[in-house]
N, C-alpha and C positions, 0 to 999 in steps of 0.2 A: 599877299601872304597872310596867314593867320597869326594872331598874337601868340607869343610863347612866354612861359614862366617855368624855369627849371632850377633844380639844385644839383650841384656836382656829386653829392652823396645824399641819398635819402632812402632808408632811414640812416641816421648818423650814429656811429658807435662811439661811446665814451667808456672810460675805465672807472666805473663806480660813480656814487653820488657827488663826490667832490671834484670830479674831472670835467673839463669842458672841451669842446672840439669846434671846428668851423666847417661850414660847407658854403660853397660860393653860389649865390643866387644870381642867375643870368635871366635877362628878360628883353623882349622886344615887342613893339606894337605891330610889326610886320609892315609898316608904312611910315617912311620918314616924315611925312606931313601930319601923322597922328601922334599927338603928345599924350603922355600918361605919366602916372606915379605909382609907386609900389607901397602898399601900407601893410603893417604888421600887427598881428594880434597874438599874444601869448596866452597859453591856458594851462592850468594844472587841474586835472579833474574837470569839474563843471564850472570852476571859477576862471573867468576871463579877464585879461587886462583891457584897458582902453586901446583902441586902435591909434597907432602912431605912424607917421611917415617914415619909411624905411630907405627908399631910394627914388631918384628922380628929382629934377630941378624943383625946389619948393615954389618958385615964383611962376614958371610957365610950363613945367613938366619937361620930359625927354622922350625921345623915340626909342631908346634902348639903354641898357646899363648892365653893370655887373658889380656885385658887392658881397664880401664875406658876411655870413651870419654866424654868430657864436651861440652855441646850444649847450644845454646841460640836462642831465637826466631828470625825468619827471615832468618835463614840459613838452607841450605841443605848440608848434609855430605855424600860424596860417597867414599866408601872404596873398594879397589881392592886388592885381593890376587894374587900375581904373583910368579911364579916359579923362582928360582934363576938361574938355568942352562940355560933356553932359554927365560926368561921373558914372558912366556905364562901366560894368565890370567886363573886362576883356579876358582875364584868366585868373585862376585861383591855384594855390599850391599849398599843401599841408606837409610840413616836415616833422618827422617823429625821431625819437632818440631811443636807443637801446643800450643796455649795459653789456658791453663785450665780455667783461669779467664774469658776470652771472651767466651769460649764455654759455661760455666755455665750460663753467662749472656744471651747469645743468646738463649740457650735452655729454660731458665726460661721465658724470655720475649716472645718467640714464643709460649710457653704454655699458657701464659696469653692472648696473642692476638688471637691465632688461634685454640687452642686444648681444648678439655675437657669441652666446654661451651655449654649450652643448647640454649642461645640466644646471640651469639657473634655479635659485631658490624661489619659493613661492613669495609673491608680493602683490599688493593691490596698488594700482596706479590709474591715472586718467580719471579721477573721481569728479563728477558733476552732480550737484544737488539742485534740482529746480523745484521750488516750493509754490504751491497754489494756495488757495483759501484753506482747504482742509485735507490736502494731499501732499506728498513729497515724492518726487521721482528721482531715484538714484541711478546713475549710470557709471559703470567703472569697468576696468579690465583686471584680470589676473594673469600672472605669468604662466601658471599651470592651469589646466582645466580643473574646475571644481564646481560644487554646488554651494554657494555662499549662504551663510546664515546672517540675517539682518534683524536687529532688535532695536525698537524705538521705545524710549522711556520718557516719562514726565520728570520734572525736577526732583520729586521725592523718590525716584527710583522705581516707581510702578511701571510695569510694561503696558504700553498703549497699543503697539502693533508689533507684529512679527512676520518674517517671510523666510521660507525655506522651500525654494522652487525645485522640488524633487523631479516633477514631471518634465521640466525643461532640460534635464540632463547636465552632464559635465560640459562646461563651456569656459572660454576665456573672456568673452564679452558678455556683460551682465546689465540688465535694466530691471530695477525693482521699484514698484509703485506702492507706497504705503498710504493707507486711508482710502483706497479705491472702493472698497465695500462698506466699511465702517468709517465714517468720516473722522478725522483727527479734530481735536478741539481747536477752535480758532484763537488767534492771538496768543498762542501758547509756545513756549521754548521747549523743544524736545531734544534729547540726546539720542544719538544714533550710533550703533556699533555694528561693524561689518567684520565677519570672521570668515576667512578663506583657508580651508584645510589644504595641505600639501606636503612638500618635503624640502629640506634645505639642500645645499649644494653637495652634501655628503650622503644624501639619500635617506636621511632620518626624517621621520614625521614631524611637522611643524605647522603652525597656523599663523598666517598673517592677520593682524588685527588692526583696524582703523577706527578711532572714535572721533566723532564730530558732533555737530549740533545744527539745528535749523529752527526757525520761528514761523509758525503758520500765519496766513493772512486773515482777512476778515471779509464778510459779506453782510451788507445792510439792505433791508428791503423796505419799501414804502407803498402801501396799498391805498389807492385813492378811490373813493366811492363817490361818483359824480351825479348819477341819475337813478331814480326809481320810477318805473312805469307800471301801473296796474293793468294787467291784461284781462283779469277776470275778477270781479268782486268790487264792492263799494262800501265805504264807511270809514270808521276810525281803525287805524292799524298801528301796531307796534312792530318795528324791525330791529332784530338784534343781529349784529355782525361779529364775525370772529375769524381767527386765523391760527395756523399752527404748523407743526412739522408733520408732513404727510408720511414720512418714513417711520418716525419714532411715535407717531400718534400722541403728540403732546400739544398743549395750548401755548401760544406765543403772543406777545404784543398787548397784553392786558394793561389797564382796563379797556374793554372794547366799547365801541360807540353804540348807542341806542338812538333810534329815530321814532317819534310818535307824531303822526299827522293823519289828516282826513284825505282819503284817495277815492277817486271815481274812475271806473274802467274806461269811461269816455274822455277823461282828461289827458292832456299831453303829458309827457314825462316831467316829473318833479326834479328840480335841480337841488342837489344837496352838497354839503361840504364836509364829508366825514373821512376819516383816514385812520390807518393802523400802521404804526412804525415798529419795525422789528430789527433790532440790532443782533448781530451774530446769527443771521438768518440761515436756515438749512438749505439744502439743495432743492427740495420740493416743498412747496407751501400748499396747504389746503386753505381755502377761503370759503366761508359759508355765510349765507343770509337766511334768517328765519323770519317769515312774516306771519304775525298773529292778528287776527281780527279782533279789534277792541283795544281800548286804552287800559293800561294796568299800572298801578302805583309801583314806583321803583322799590318801595319797602316790602313788597309782597314777595312770597316765595316763587321759586322758578316754576313750579307747577302751575301757578296762577299767572306769572308774568309772561310765560311762553318758554319753549324748549331752547336750552342753551345750544349755541352753534357747536358743531363738532364734526369729526370725521373718523370713519372706521370701516367696518365691513358692509354697512348698509348702502342703499342706493344713493347716488349723487343728488337726486331730486325726489321729492315725495310730498304727500299730503295726508294729514290726519284730521279726524273730526269726531268729537265726542260732546258730551253734555258740558264739559268744562272748557274746551277751546276748539278753535277752527284755525288751522295753521298750515302753511306750506313752506318748503325749504329748497334751496339750490346750493350746490357745492361745485367748485372748480379747483382742480390741482394744477399748479403752475410750476414748471421747472425753471429755477432761477440760478442754476449752478454757475453759469457763465456771465450772469449779469445782464444788463440791457433793460428795455422796456417792453412790456406786453399788454395786450387788451385784456381787460376782465369783463366777462359777461355771465352773470349768474341768472340763468333763466330756468324757471320751473316748468314742469309739464302742464298739459291742458287740464288743470284741476279746477274745482269751484273757486279756489283762491289761486290765482296765477299772477306772477310778476316778473319783471326783468330788471336786474340791477346792473348798471354799467360803470365802468371806471377803468383804472389801469394799475399795473404792477410794475414798479421800477426797482431794480437791484443794482448796487454798486459793489464791485468786486476789487479788492486790494490784495495782490499776491503777497505771499510770505517772502522771507529772506533767508539766505544761506551764505556762508563764506564762499568766495571764489577760490579755486585751487589752480595752481600752476599745472600746465599740461607739459609733462616731461617727455621729450622725444629726442631722438638723435638727429640734429640738423647741423648746418654749417658745411664749410668747404670740405671737411674731412669725410663727409658721408654723402655729399650731393651725387657723386659719380660712382658709388660702390654699394652694393647690396649683398647681404648674406642670407641665404635661405637654408634653414636647418630641417624644416619639415614641410609636409604638404599642407596646402591652404594658406600659407604665409603670403601676405601681399606687401609690397613695398613700391616706392617710386624713386627713380634716379633721374638726374638732370645731366644729359650729355653736354659736353662743352660746345657752345655755339647753338644749342637747340633753343627754340622758342617755348617749347613746352616739354614737360617731363614725360618719361615713359613709365607706365604702371606695369609692375612685373608681379607675377604670381607663380607659385609652385603648385602644380597639380598633385593629386593623390598618387600618381604613378612616379613622381619625381621629376617630371619634365617641366621646363620653364616656359611660360606663355607671357606674352606682352601685348599691350596696346597703348596707343598715344593717350596721354591723359585728356579726358574730355574737356572741351571748353564750355563757356557759358551757354552757347547755343546748341551744344551736342544733345542729340536725342537717343544716344545709345543706352540700352538697358545695362544693368550690372553684369549680365552674362553675354553681352554682344561685343564684337569687335576684337576678340582675342586671337592671337596668332602664335602657334607653337614655335619656339625658338631652338630648343635642344632636344636630343633623345632623352628618354627616361634614365634616371640614375638614382642610386640609393643614398649616396653620401651627401654631406652638406655642400651647397653650391655657393660660390662667390662670383659676382658679376661686376665688371667694370666697364664704363663707357669710354671707348677709345676714339670716338668721333661722334659727329652729330646723329648718325644712324648705324654706328657700329658698336657691338657688345662683345666682349670677350668673357667666356664662362669657364670657371675652374671647379674641379671637384676631385675626389679620390676614389679609385676603384676598390674592389674588395680586398686587394692586397696592400692598399695604401699608396699606390702610385698615383701621381698627379695627372689628371686628364684635362684637355682644353677643347673647347668648341667655340667657333666664332660665328655670329650671325650678323647680317647686314640688312637694314630695313626690314621688310616682310619675309626675307629670304632666310629660312631656318638653317641652322647648322645640321649637316647630314650625319655626322658621326663625332664621337669624342676621339681625340688624338693623345696618345700617351707622352708625358714629359719626364717620366722616371721618378725615382725616389721611393721611399717607403715611410709614410708618415701617418699621423692620426689627427683627428679633430678638423680644424677648418683651415683652408688655404687662405692666406692673407695676400692681398694684391693692391698695388698702388701704381698709377700711371705716372711716368716720369719721362717727359719728352717723348721720344719715339719708342721708348721701352716700357715694359711692365715689370715692376719689381715684385717677385713672388717670395713669400716667406712662409715656412711651414715648420711643424715640430714633429719629432718622432714620439713613440709612446713613453720614452724615458724624459722627454722634455728638451732634447738637443734641438737647437734652432739652425735651420738651413735657409740659404738664400739662392735665388737664381734670377737672372735677367732674361726676359724673352721679348721678341719684337712685338710692338703694339699692333701692327698690321697683320700679324700671324706669320705663317710660313716657317722656315727653318730657323732655329735658335742656336747661336754659336755657344752660349754659356752652358755651364753644368751646374749641378747642386754643389754648394760649398757650405760647410759647417762654419757658423760664425759665433756660436756660443750655446749656452744652455739656460734653461729657466724652468718655472713651474708649468707643467703641461696644461695646455688649454688657455693660458692667460698670455695673449700675444696680440699686438696691434701694430699695423703698418700704415703709415700716413704718407701721402703725397704732399710735399711742401712746395710744389711748383718749381720755381727757379732755384729753390734751396735744396732740391733733392728729395730724399726719402728718409723718414725716421722710423725706427723700430723700437717699440717699447715692450717690456716683458717684466715678469716678476721672477726674482731669483728664489733660491730655495728658502731663504729667510722671509720671503714675502715683501722685500723691498723692490721699488721700481728701478729697473735698470734700462738704459737706452743706448742706441748707437745711431750714427748719422751716416748715410750713403749719399755721395755726390760724385758726379762726373766718373762713374764707373768704379769707384773704390770706396772702402769704408774708411772714415776719418777717426783714427784712434781706436781705443779699446771700449768695452762696455763700462759705462759709468753708473753708479748707484745714486739715487736721490734719497738720502736718509731722512728719518723723522717720522716715518709711519710704515706700518706693515699691513698686509691684507691678503686675502684669498681671491678677490675678484678685481680686475682692472679695467678702467675705462679711460679713453683718450679722445680729445677733440682738438681742433685746430682752426683758427681764423687767419686767412692769408694775410701775411705782413703784420700780424699782431702778436701771435704767440700760441702756446699749447696749454690746454687744460688737462689736468690728471685727476682721477678719482680712484680711491681704494676703498673696498668694503672688507672689513676684517671678520674674524670668526664670530664675533658677537653681533654682526649685522649692523656695525657703526660705520659711518661714511666719513672719509677724510679726503680733502680736495687740496689742490695746488695749482697755481698759475705760474707759467713761465713765459714772460714777455719776450718777444723777439727771438724765440728759439731758433737756431741753437746758440745764439750768442748770449753773453752775459750769464747771470746766475738766476736760478729759480727762487720763487718766494717760498716761505715756510708752509709746511702742511697745516691745514686748518681743519679741526674736528667739527663736522656738521651735526653730529648726534646720530640718533637712530635712523637707519635707512628707510624703513617703512614710514616713519613720521615725515621724513623729507620728501618722499614721493607724493604725499598728499598734503603738503603744507599750504596753508591759505596764502593767497596772494597779498603782498604788502600794499596798503593803500597809501598813495602819496599824500604827504602833509600838504594842507591847503595854505598857500602863501598869501601874504598881504598884497594888495594892489601895487604898493610902492615898489617892493623888490621885484615883482613881476615886470613892471615897466622898466625898471632899471636893467633887467636882463635883455630886454628888447633893444 
């Protein structure tokens, strides 16, 4: 049998920076006669501790073992199983740690800001800035289609570059490249402002604005001049070498080298050791050699000393002869934008004076830097098996229970739902291949829940507000929508609870209704029951596994209210969670851990709350997170680098 090295939980969730948790490390060599030990290395960022013995007999080793590993946020733990006899590595395992508190907050806030809303306010999210030597590539999403305005400035406020991609049209996915035509200055800190016009949740015009910064990189070049071979002509010669920016037509790397020597066209190449160093090198270099017959004093003028190397509109090689001088020149343009090493060969044409200068051009590229941003999206158990489609073109993935891979779902322009299995690492399907239609077309928002490994239940509203259901299994589409009654508006919420699906919907006035239907389809005994009222459109329904189903809403004052459904009945009445009010609600849940709540108020400020072990106990207090737009693109926090001593102690 093969050796094994596993963790009972990986990644391991903890509640914030001060919390710790355990995961059990189990291992086996696969052969009772093969003895080994497990060694541990802890790391925070790029700083690693010394490797220490974690498990196994220190003297002679063991064939198997099991031991708890205590972990904390910010650290990565690498375990290595090594055979005692030859120190061969039998297996390795990396254990990572995540902050459950922050994940629930992020998921809830992202749900409030970006998901499950019929009229979400404009926002910029998913920002990524990749900086090169003299360019910056900005990728981001907007909630509403727009044409963004991007302005790049230097520290004194002067505009260095702008982008307003009118021809690209109104989109929600944007990629902007600054400096593609006119390079940005190297080793310079730039400010960047992104403005996305749109409207708020009340339909009034507004613009989402994000301000950030980045620092460009650098490019250095070294020109080596190694050989000069005289192809035509003999006598004393003076060679002038030069280089510069082929795009800006400027000179760089001065003072330039000068070579004076006696050459004969029948001699082998002369070896030389001349070079030109260019810091802050451009993308394209011109390199020129001018050969003048005769020696000239360095104190003489250029007209007597020979033509100064240069680059412009003229030919790359040429020859001139008059009563004052007899000279030839050769020029080469080299693209060094990506760095690397290239051959240099400056050869003239077949003139009375002809030569060939050989060498090389080396360029070193150092990319620029930009802050890393959190990528906010709705993840976790509360969203793994449910998807909401408000409009055509939307794509999401759900993970059915027991499935090895997720299902990618997309809503077509006609409103029909299509699906395909998420492609694996070896899949060769194109982005438009492998899709299977699951439902007939419909105009209203569609909610989909996974009721089994290959079963999907889809819910929508008809033009009169009645709930419709369609069930698809595997690649077999639903043939028709079946009516479940009611008269509602907005989005039907659904959560799987055992063998039932709990449906929650609101009418136009905000009254909340509930109905249980069989997960496998068929006839449903239940009917719609009014269970309360709240702010229209702000409703969330979560499956809590063995703990039943939770429904969260906003009351007329904007406070979060909730109710818990288990074993076929509602437990108690609606309860409010005071301390914050808002217009947009987001909820997330981690099984066995708790619920995260997020509120966005009228001023687009974000408030979050954690309720551990919901529905038991009491929730924590609301925390003000500040401006929602700033939160959506907040830079990632870099973990503090710990000393080696504390790291070793953690191990």
